[in-house]
N, C-alpha and C positions, 0 to 999 in steps of 0.2 A: 335440438340445437338450432334448427332453422327458425323456430319460433322465438328463441332467445335473440337471434340476430335481427329478426324482423321488427321486433318492438323498438330497439334503439333507432333503427333506420326510419321508422315512422315518426319517432320523436324528432329526429334530425330534419326530416322533410317538413314536418309541421312548423318547426322553429324557423326554417328557411323561408317558408311561406309567410309567417308572421312578420319576419324582418323585412320582407319585400312588400308587404301590404302598405298601401298609401290611403290617405284620407283627404277629402275635399275641403279646402278652405275657400269660402266665398266672401269676398269683400265688396259690399254694395256701396256705391258712391265713394269708391276709393280704389286702391291698387294693392296687389299682392295675392290675388286669387290664384289657386292652383292645387295640384295634387302633391301632398307632402307625406313623408314617413313620420310615424310617431317618434317624438324626440327631436325633430328638426326645429331649429330656431328660425322663425319667419318674421321679417319686418313687414309692416303694413302701413299705408299712408292714406289719409283722406284725399279725395279729389280736390283740386284747386277751387278757390272761391273768389268772387269779385270783392272789391273794396267795400261794397255795401253790406257785406256779410262777414262772419268770422266762424271759425270752427267752434263747435259746442262740445260734443261728446260722442262716444260710440254706444250703440245699442245692439241688442242681440245677445249672443253667448259671451258676454264680456268678462265672465269669471276667468277666462283663459288669457285675457290681455293683461300685460304688465302695467300699462298706464291707460286705462279706459277713458280718461279725460283729456288726453293729449292727441294732437292730430297725427303724430308719428309715434308708433308704438310697436311692440313685438309680442310674440307668444311662442311657447314651446308646444309644438303640435301634439295634441292628445290622441288617444285611440278612438277617435270619433270624428265625424264631419262637423265643421264649425261655420256658422254664418254670422257676420257682424256688419253693421251699417254705420257709416260716418254721417253725423248730423251737423248742420250749421244753424246759426241764428242771425237775425237781421240787426244791423245798427239802426238806431232811430233815424228817421228822415232828417237830412241835413247835418248828421253827425260828422264834423270835420274840424280841423284846426282853424282858428282865427289868428291872424298875425296883427300885433299891435306893438308900438314902441312906448314903453312905460318907464317912469323914473325910478332908478335904483337909488343907492345911497348917494352917489356922486354923478353918475352918468345915465344917459338914456339907454335902456336895455331892449333888445329884440326879444319879444315874448310870443310864444304860440300857446294857445289855450283852447280847451273845449269844456264848457259847462253845460250839462244837460238841462233841458227846460224843466220848469216846475219848481223853482225855488232852490234853496241851498242843497247841494248834493249830499249823498250818504258818505262820500269820502273824496279826497283829492290826492292824486298821485303825481308827484313831481319827478320828471325824468331828466337825467343828467348825462351829457355826452362824454365820450372818452377824451383822453389827452390829444390836443391839437384839433379836436373836432369842432363842430358847430351845432347850434340848436336845430338846424334844418335836417340833421341826420335822423332825428325822430319823426320828421314830417315827410320828406321825400328823398332824402339822400341815402337812406339805408333801408332796404326792403324789409328785413327781419324786424328792425326796430319799429318801423311804421306798422307792421302787422301786429306787433304787441300793443302799440298804442290803440289800434282799432279794437283789439280784444278787450282792453280796459273800457273803451267807450261803449262797447256792446253791453257791458255790465252796468251801464249808466253811472260810471264814475267820472268825476272831473279829471282832466289831464292838463298839466302845465309843463311847458318846456321853455327853458331859457339857457343862456350860455355864460361861461365864466367871464370875468372882467377882462382878463388878458386877451380873450378872443374878441371881445367887444372893441378893445383898444388896439388889437393886433400887435401887442407889445409884451415882451417877456419882462414884466414889471419887477419881479424878484430876482432876475438874473440867474435862474437855475437851469437855463437852456431849454425850457419847455413852455409852450402855451397851454396852460391847464388850470384846474381848480386849485385854490389854496388849501393847505392842510393845517394852518394855525388854528388852535382850538379855543377860539373865543368869538363872541358876537360883536365885538367892537372893532378890532384891527383886521379881522378877516372880512374883506370887502365882499367876497362871494356869499358868505352867510348873511351879511348885512343887506345885500341886494335881494336875496330870496325873501328875507323878512319884509323888505319894503314892498315887493311885488305882492306878497301875501296880504299885507295890510291894505293895499289898493283894492284887492278883491273883496276883502272884508268891508271896507268903506263903501263899496258899490252894492253891498248886500247880496253878493253872489255866494258867499260862504260866511260862516260865523267863527269866532275864536274857538268854539267847541267842535267844529267840523273835523272828523278824523283825517289825518294827513299821513302819507307814506312817501318815502324817498327811494327811488331805484335808479341805479346808474351802471354804466359799463366802464370797466377799466378804471382810469383816473376818476371818472364820474362815479364809479362804484365806491371808491374810497371816500369821496366827498359825500355820497348819499348818506352813509351812516354817521358821518361827522355832523352834517347839518341837521339830520333827524334827531341826533342826541342833544345838540345844544338848543334846538327849538322845541324839544320835548314832543316829538311826533310819535305816531303809533308804532311804526316798524321801519327798518331799513333793509334794502335788498342790494346785494352786490353781484354783478356779473363780471367774472374774470378779474376779481380783486380780492385780496386776502385780509384787508382791514388795517386800520391804524392802531398802534399800541395804545395811544391816548383813548381811543374808543373801546377797544377790546378789553382793556384792563379796568375801565371805570364805569362803563355805561350799563344801565339796566335794559337798554333798548333790545327788543327782539330783532335778531339779525339772520338773514338768509344768505348763504354762500352758494353761488351757481358757477361752477368751474367747467373747463373744457379739458379733456384728457390729453390732447396734443397741443395745448397752449404753447405758442411759439414766440410770445412777446419776451423781449429781453428783461422786462420788469416783472414778469410773472413766471411763465414756464413751469417746468416740473417742480422746481423749488417753491414757487408761489402756490401751486396746488397743494403741496404738503403743508405750507404755512397756513393756508386757509383751513385745511382739515385740523391742524393743531389748534388754531384759534377757535374753531367750532367745538372741539373737545374741551378746550379751556372754559368756554362759556357754559357748556353743559355741566362741567364739574363744579362751577360756582353757582349753579341753579338758574342760569339764564335760559330764556327761550332761544333756541337756535336750530337751524336746519342746514343741511349740506347736500348738494346734488352735483353729480359729475356727468357731464354730457359725453357720451361715447360717439365714435364715428358711426355712420350708417352707410349702407350701400346706395349707390346711385341707381335710379330707375328711370326708364325712358321718358316718363311724363313729369319728372321733377321740375323742369324749367318752365312748365306751364304756370307755375306760381308767379313768374315774372309777367307783369301786364303786357299784353300784346304778343307774347310768344305762343304760337299755335302748337297743336299736337305734333304736326309734321316737323316744325322747327325744333321742338324739344327732343324728338327722336333723333333728328340730325345732330344736335349738340351731344346727345348721349353717344351716338356712333363716332363722332369726332374724338371724344374722350377715349373711347374704346380703341379706335384705330390708331391713335397716337400713343398707345401704351400707358395711358394714365390710370387704367383700372386693372385690377387683378381678375382672376377667374370668377370670383364672387361679386364683382363690380364694386369693390371698395377701392377708394383712391390710393394710389401709391406715390403720388406727388402732390405738392401743395398748390394752392391757387397762384402763388407768385411764380412758381416754376412753369405753370401752364401759361401765364401771361408772357413769360420769356419765350416759351416755345412758339407762341403765336407770332411774336415779333420776328423770331429767327426763321420760321417757315410758314408765312401767311397762307401759302397755297394749300396747306393742310387743314385750314380752318375756315372754309367758305361760309358755313352757316353762322358761326360766331361773328364773323366780320360783316355779315349782312344785317346785323342788328344795329339799333341806334346806340349811341354812347352810353346812355343810362341803362339800356337793356343789357349791354355787355357788362357793365359794372355790376348789375344785379345778378347776372349769371355767375360771375366770378365770386361774388359774395356768397351765393348758394353753394358753390364748390367749397369755399372756405368753411362754411357751417357744416356741410356734410363731413368734412375732414376733421371736425371738432378742434379747430385751432382757435386763435385769439379773435373771436368774433362774438357779437351778441347773437343768441339763438332763441328761436321760439319753441324749442323742444319741451320746455317746462312752463309753458304759459299758465296752465291750470294750477300748477304748484305755486307759482308766483302769486297768482290772484288769490288762491286760498290763504296764503300767508299774509297778504295785504289785508284781507278781510277778517281772518281769525287767528293769525300768528300760529301759536302752538296749541290752539284749542281743539284741533282735530279736523278731520275731513268734513267738507260741506254736506256730503250725502253718505248714507251707509252703503251705497252701491259700490263704493271704492273698496277693492279687496285689501285685506290687511297687509299683503306682501307687495303693495304697489311700490315701484321704484326701489331705492336703495335703503331698505329698512331691516333686512334680516340681520340678526346679531350673531357674531362669533366672539369667543372669549378664550383666553385673555386677549385684550386688544388695547394698547400695543402688546406685542409678544416678541420674544427672542428665540423661541424654540418650537412650541407646539400650540395649535389652536384647536378648540373643540367646536365641531360643526353641529348643526341641528340633527336631531334623530331622523332616520330614514333618508339621509343624504345618499344619493346614488353615485354622483360624480362631482368633481370640483375642478375648476380651471382658475388659475391665478395669472393676472396680467400686470405687467409693469406700466409705468406712465407713458411708455413709448408704444403701448398697445400690443406688446409681444407676450405670448403665452410662456411663462417662466416655470410653471409647474402645473401638471394635470394628473389626475388619478381617479380611477374607478373605485368607489367605496364598496366594501363587502360586509356591511353591517357595523363597521367601526365608525366612530365619530371623531377620533383624534387624528390630526394631520400634522406631520413633521415639516416645518418650514425653516429649519435651522440653516439650510444651505443657501437660502435667499440672502442677497445683500440688504443692508439697511435701506429703508425707504418706504414709500407709500405704494400700495397695491390695490387693485380691484379684484374681488373674488366672486366668481360665478358658481353657485351651488345648485345642483339639480335635486329637488326634494319632492317626492311623490309625483314625478312627471312634470314638474314646473320649475322654471328657472328663477332663483332668487339671487339678489346681488348685495354685496356688502363691501365695506372698505377695510383695509388692514394696514397697520403700521408695523413694520419689522424693525426692531431696535438692535 
């Protein structure tokens, strides 16, 4: 009898020991090192880099990383120690924007451009600002947008930035209440398309590019809508939208490869949760008719003490101080995820400036950049560099596949569940161990440990768009789901 009792007790002790065992994660040239239990989801980040460099990729045991080509990524801790290293690459000497005022269709346009030396570039990427914005947002007004421009320059692509006609004139010409890009679908009456064509022709006439040079358009918000419009009508290679869901004129008619990059907590009145769902529906529509399309959804990430060292001039001590101010003022939860938006924090600073001495010690542009980073961390309506590698891969190859075979097959949001859309049950991949479903507010609405079964009942969920995390063979995979 004692032997029969002793055996289960040994099993219980062994199981408890296994559950308590941790493994070492070492992040070289980055952050997130520590001891973690198997199954823990761990976010890691590259260390900050100067403007003369940009992030390149992770090396080491990257098979465990969800996105080994992105500066911010995560892994589900395996039952072994893991070491990874963040790598950067240099921009060419002198790689920077040149400002020049060039003739558009009717008016002189402020244009910023970079053309790498050595003749016509392998490609030109046109970047378009959001509604009410300016061309300078891509140059020095927005940190994330400038870091993306640098990322393109480091790949020796030409980059061109200009602004909409209404911004140039500072006039709401069409009386719609906004200063923004025009949406009319032709190259004659749409002055913004005509301006882009005129600037492009100027560069061709100078011999800096040729009519055959591949061109791509990428924009944020209102500029995202315009990017696919101008790329369609000027027959460019691809169009990329950040925080925009696309114009019916384009979605229904164009053969243009389109990438949608959305934010899970988008708080714009013009986008929001409904716009995220519309973007996903448009993505599925394009796939159904045989078009090349990709869809990515940025999730919120935890704040870490060194995050604000990305801001030029912010030291490690000040970044830690900013982190502590967020923590001490109740802006972070126990896992250091934001519980308030950047706008709320700005209001808190005004109401109680004595609680924010480090933030208020920064210059105006540094404070702006810090609040911008807070907004990006919270995955609201902001341009984000979280998917730089995906954007670049799409610009260069569209849907032709990854640039290198080192990218794991389950990178990002690629695992399939079916049927999708669904109104009752979904079938998960075999060997699924657990599943969590999030709504667009980031709340867990359903979670379940799987015991060999692959079918999951989602009939109790309201209609809408959901993010699904599935743990398969010790690794987290992510999908999207529409409940009808």
